[in-house]
N, C-alpha and C positions, 0 to 999 in steps of 0.2 A: 569072476569076480561079481559078485553080487551088490546091489545097492547098500547093504548094510555094511557090507567089508570095506565097501569103497568109501563108504562116509564113516569108516572107524574113527572115533576119538582118541586122543593120546592122551597121556598124564600130562603135559604141559597143558594141554587147550582145555582141559577138564578142569584145570586150576585158575584159568582164566576165566572161564564160565562162571566158576563158582565165585571170583570176584568181583565178576560183574554184578552177580545178581545179588550179592552179600558182602560190598567190597570192605565195610567196617569191621566185621565179625574174622573175614578171613584175612584181613591184613593186621589185625590184632593177635589174630592166635599165632601168625607166623613170627610178630615181633616179640610177643611171649617167647616163644620157645627158643628167639636167637639170643635173647635177654636171657633166660636160663642157662642158656649154652655156653655165653660170655663168662657167667659167673663161676662155673663149673670148671673154665677153662683156666681163668687166674687162679683158683684155688690148685689146679694142677699142677699148673707150671710154678707156682709158690712151693710146693710138697715137692714135685721132682727136684727141684734146685737145690733144698736140704738136703735130698736122700742122696743126690749124688754128692756133694759136698759132705755128707757123714764119711769118717774116716771108718769106722765101724759099723755099717747097716745091719739093723736085726734081721730085715726080710728083703726079698724083691722088689720090682716095680709094680707088681700087681697088688703088694699088700701096699704100697705108697700111693696108688692109685684110689686105693679102698678108704684110705685115710683122706684125700682129697674130697671125696662124695661127702667124707661124714662130716669132716669140716666145711664143705659147702650147705648143708642141712645145720650144722650149728651156727652159722651165720645167720638163719633165718630164727634162730631160738627153740630150736628142736632139742629135745632130750635125746644123749646119746648115752649107751651102756656100754661101758668096758669089759670086756671079758679076758684081758691078759693083765691081772690085778696078780700080785703076789700071793695074797691068801686064795687065790682061784674062784671067789666069789663075786657074782657081779657089780659092778659098782657104777652108781647114774652117773652122769656129768651134765648137769643142767645150767651152769654159768655161762651166758652168752657173750663174750667182748664184743661190747656194743659199738666200736667202730667197724668191727667186720660187718655189719647189718647196714651199713651206709653203702657196700658194692650193691648187693642185690636191691635194695630199694631205688637208687639211683637209674639203675639199668632196668625196671620196670616202669618206672615214673617216665622215662626217654621214651621206651617203647609206647606206652599206650599215649604219649603224645604228637608223637609222629604219626604213630596211624589213626589218631584222632584228626589232623589234621590233614593227612592225606583225605580223609573220607568228604565228602560233598557237604554234610549238616553233623556236625560234631557234639549239635544239642539234642537233647528229644529221645527217640527211639534209636535214632544212631549214634549217638554216644552211648547209649547202654550197651549198644551190640559190641562196638568197640571195646569198652570194659570188659565184657565177658568174654569176648574171643582172646584178650591178652590173660586175662585169669586163667581160661582153658588151656590155654596153650602153655605158660608157664608149670600149671599142675601138672600137666602130662609129663614132663621133663624132670619134673622134681619126684613124681613118682617110681620113674625109672631109675635115677639117681638113687631114691631112698632103698631101692630092691637092689640096685648095684652093693652099695655100702653094705646091706647085710648079709652078706657074704663076708665079709671082715672080720678084725678084731671088734670096730666100734660099730655094734649096730644099733640102729635108730630107734627110739620107741615111736610105733606109728600113727598112734592116738596124737601124742604131741608133734609129730610131723607135719601130719596133716594139719592139724588146727593153728599151726605158728605158720606155715607157709601160706595157708588161706587167707589169714588175717593179714601178716606183710604183703603179699602182691594186690588184696582187695583194696586195702587204702594206699599203698604206691600208685596202682593203676587208676583208681580214682580221681588222685591228686592230677595224675597226668592226663587225663581226659577235662576235667576241670581248669587246668592250666591252656589247654588248647582251646577250648571255648571262651577265653580271655576271662577268665577267673570270676564268672559273672556271682552277683549276688541278688539273686532274683528270690521269688517265692521258693519256699520250700518243697519237698516233695509231698503227695497226697499222703503217705502214713505220717512222716514226721510232722507234716500241718495239722492233721487230726490228733496227736499228742499234745501238740502247743496249744492246741487251742483251748484247751481244760484249764490251762494257767492262766491266770490275770493279764489282762492287756499290759500294763504298765510294767508287769514284771518280765515279759519278754521284748516290750519294744524299747523300755526305757534303764532298766535296773540291770539286766541281764547281760547287753553288749559293754555297760560301763563296768561292770565287776568283773567280766571276762577278763577285758584290756587290763584292770589292775590285777588281777589274779596272774597273766600271763606276765606283768611287770616284775612282781613278788617273786615268782619262780625264776625268772631269770637273772635275781638276786641273789636266790638260794644258790644258784647253779654257780654263777661267779665267786662266791663267797665259798662254796666247798670246792673250786678249784684253788682258790688260796689256800684254803688249810691242807689241802693235799701236798703243795708246792711247798709250802712252811715243814710240812712233815719229813718231805723230802730232803729239803737244806739241813733241818736239825739232827737228822739221823742220815746224815750223807756217809758215815763210816759203815754203819751197820748195812745199807744198802748196798755199797761196793763189796762189801765181805758175802754178802749172799749171792750176788750176780757171779761173783768167782768161784763161789763153792758148788753153783747147782751143776757145772760140769766144766770141764778141764778143754773140750775140744773148741775152737771158733765157730764151726758151724752150729753147733748145740748153744752156744752164747748168744750168737746172731738169731736164732731161731728164739731164744729166751728174750731178746731185746724185741724182737717185732711183735712175739706173745706181751710184753708190758706194755709197748705202746697202742696195741689194739684193746688193753684193758684201761687205758686211761679215760674215757668218760662214766666208767664203771668206779673208778676210784674217786672221780669229781664228785660224784653220786653219794659215794660213800661218805666223803668231806662233808657233804651238806646234812646226811643225815646223823654224821657226828655232832655238828655244828646246832643241828636243832634238839639235843640232848638224849635220844634214846640211844644213838651210838650204832655199831655195827656187830655183827655176831661174826666171830671167827671159829665156830665150831660149837658142837652141843656143851652148854654150860658155859659158855667165854665170851664174853662181851668187852667192848672197848668205847667207853665213852667220856666226855670232859669231867664227868663226878669221880671218874675211876673205872678201872677195868675190874672184870670178875673172872675168875678162872685161873688154870694156872699150865693148861695144856699146851706143848709145845707147837708152834707152826712151822709148818711146811717151808724150806730156804726159799724165799721168793723175794724177789728187790722190793715190790711195791708192799708185800706182809712187812717189812723189817721197818717200814717208815710208821708202823702203827704206835700212838704213844699207850704204854704200859702202866702200870705204878698207880697210886691214888693221884686223884686230881689235885691239881697246881693251880695260880691263879693264872698260870699263860695258859693251861686248858680252858680254864673260865672266860677267859677274852673271847671264846669263839662264839661267845653268844651275841656279840655286836652283828654277826651275820643275821639270823632270825631277825633280831632287833631293826635292822636297816632295810628287811624286806618286809617287815610289816609296816615301817614307816611309810615305804614306797609305794605300797595297796593304798594308804589312807591319802596319801598326796593326789593319786591319781583318782580316787575316787569323790575326792574334794574338790578337784579341778574340773571333773566332770559336772558335780552337782551345783557349783557355783555358776557355770555359765547355763545350766536349765534352772535355776533358782530352787532347787530341792531344800526341802526342812531338812530339820537335824535327825529326825525318824526316818527318813528316806535315805540319809548317808549313813545311819548305823544298819538300817536293811541292806544296802549295798555292800558295806562291808563285810556284813555276819556272809552275805552269798559270794562274795571273792574269798573269803577266808574258808568256805567248804570247796570252792573249786580248786585253790591252791593247795588245800590238803588233800584233794582227791589227785589231783595230778601229780603230787609229789608221793604218792603212795603208791600208783604207779608203775612210776620212774625206780622207784626204791625195788620195786618187784622186779623188774627187768633188770635192775643192776646187779641181783644177787641170785641165788641156786645153791644147786649139789653139787660137790666135787667128791664125792664120795660116799660112805657110810661112817656110823658109828659117829666120831669127832667132826668129819666133814659131811654129815648129812644136811646141814644149813649152812650157807657162808652169806653174807651180805647183811643189808638192813632190812630188818623187819617191816614189812609193808606198812600194815593198820598202825603200828607204832609211829612211824614215821610222820604218815599224814595226819594222825591225829597230832602231834607234834607241831607241824606246821601250821594248821588251821587253830589251835591254841595258841601258838606265838601270835597269831596276826588278830586274832579276838583281842588278847589279852593287851596289846601294843595299838594294835591299830584303830582300835576304835576309840580310844582316848584321844589318838592323836588327832584322828579326823574331827571328832566332835572340835577340838581346841583349833586344829587350823580352820575350823568354818567358822568360829566363834572369830576369831582374829581376823579373817578376810572380809566378814560381815559385820566388823564394828564399826566401820565407818556410815553403813546403813542404817544402825539400831544406835550406836553411842554418841554421832554426829550429830545428828539433830538435835538431843539433848543437850548434847556440850553448847551448841549453837545457841540456843534457845536459852541454856543460861548465861552466857558469857552476853548475848546482846541483854540481856534485862540486867545484867549490871552493867553494862556500858550506859545503858538508861536514867539507872540510878545516880550513876558518879556525875553524869550533865547534868542531871536535875539540881544535884549536890551545890555545884559548880555555879548554875545560874542563880539558885538563892543566895550564894554567898556573896554575889557580885551585885546583886538586887540591894540585899542588906547594907552594904558597903556603900551603895549611890544613894540610898535613903538617909544612911547616917551623914553623908556629908553635906546633903542639902538641908537636914536638921541643925547641922553646927554652925554652917554660913546664915541663917536664917535666927539663929540665936547670937552671933556676934554683935557687939555695942556700936551705935553709930559713932564717927569722929568728932571731936570738940573744937568748936567755930573760937574760942578764945586762944587757943593753941597753934592757929595759922601764922603763918609769918607774915609781918605788916607790910612789908614790901610789895610796891607795886610797880609796873614800869612806868607808865603815864605818869606819876609823882616823880620819879626821878629824870624822867623826859625833859619835862616844864618847869625843873629846876632855875630858879634866877641866877646862880653863881657859875654856872656852866653855860649859858646863853651865850655867852661872848666867846667863848672858846669854839662853841659849835660854829659859829657865823664867818669866823677867821679859817676855820677849815675848809669850808665850803666856797669862802671866797678864794683861796689858793689853788684849790681842785679846779676851777672854772677858769683860772686864769690861761691863756696860749702860751704855748712853749716857744722858745725863742728860736731864730732863724739867722742866717747869715748876713741879710740884707739890715737885720736889725740886731747889731750886734748888742751882747749884755751888758750891764752896766760894768763898769771896773770897777773891783772891789775898790774900798774906801784904804787910802794909805795911810799906815800910822803917822 
């Protein structure tokens, strides 16, 4: 045994040394591969359960596994080409059930977060290494799954598959590393910082954050309104929905599969409801649309429960009432902007500027969501399905500008009326009170002067009209002097006692 053979390195030891040299990228690559494998496993289990429960399967387990791989790719937004059509011509299928997107995004996010937390320094170069490792490991498994799915009846489009997988994995892994580092709000990377340096500082530091929060609030209101529109449509057309659900298939396994598909398409239907409320409506095939003002086209739609809830015919006041959704969203944007503007003491011009920026952000986000919620379901009549992205985004921005801008300026005036009108009203009321007080003092002074003048002008009393009676004349009257003397003599006489009895009364 030589020294080289005695120190031969086994595969586990090589892996351990690789982790010691680059623990972040190695752990990230392993976590990304495991996340991709878990997603494939969930799809495979679901498809195999449906295949086993189907009373009349059209193919064997190999075809079911190919379908599971294609379903996993569809969950990332990749476009699949179906070759088993009735006409024999391949038909693209690009409509992604958005609820399926939550599974791979959550798995990648968790893998990147765990790998970054295990690394010693999750920020800086180490954080970038973890992120790159997760993306690389996931894409390697994704390439193998796409190659395997290419041997089935649902073949992936390689360009669409690579672009969508890379986008989903990059964003989800980036949020995972950012979460592991405590969600910092530090300075932007160098490339982004150089891009923002060309913009005005006031726009980047003050207007853009407020406009972004307001746009997010308006977008949330639009999505909630879309959910309400969808729920009302399902309840209003409940009979048609039940009939289409029963008509699709007679087997319980098939109905269960249709139910799962409807649940996976609920986020898409919510966004379709938001696009319907905004005005452009939803495209249900080539030349056929459904909107609040009425539908166009008369092509028959596939028998599907969610499609049975789409309104048809001309517009009515009931369908026009959906305009309350974008109006509420625009008012919400205006409320958020004016609230932040009042705290920062913004002028009316800056508030209008922030509302305009928020309208652009809200329109761009709504356009992206509309594009993600739609896609092709085939050729000819089903080549376009869902809302048109640019029309939906333009409608959202237009509603925010048309309604949100006047509301924002009105709220700004209403909230600032105390600071502008209050001093003027206070000064006017103070002057009015001073004027009234001066008038009251003048009237009191005039009454006092009049009373003094009246007292001075009154005539003196007449001496001849006085009473001639005088007390001293009456006191020294001669006729009453004897009577007064007898009264005083009786009053000064002593009272009678027992030793000196009183004189007996005279006998008759």
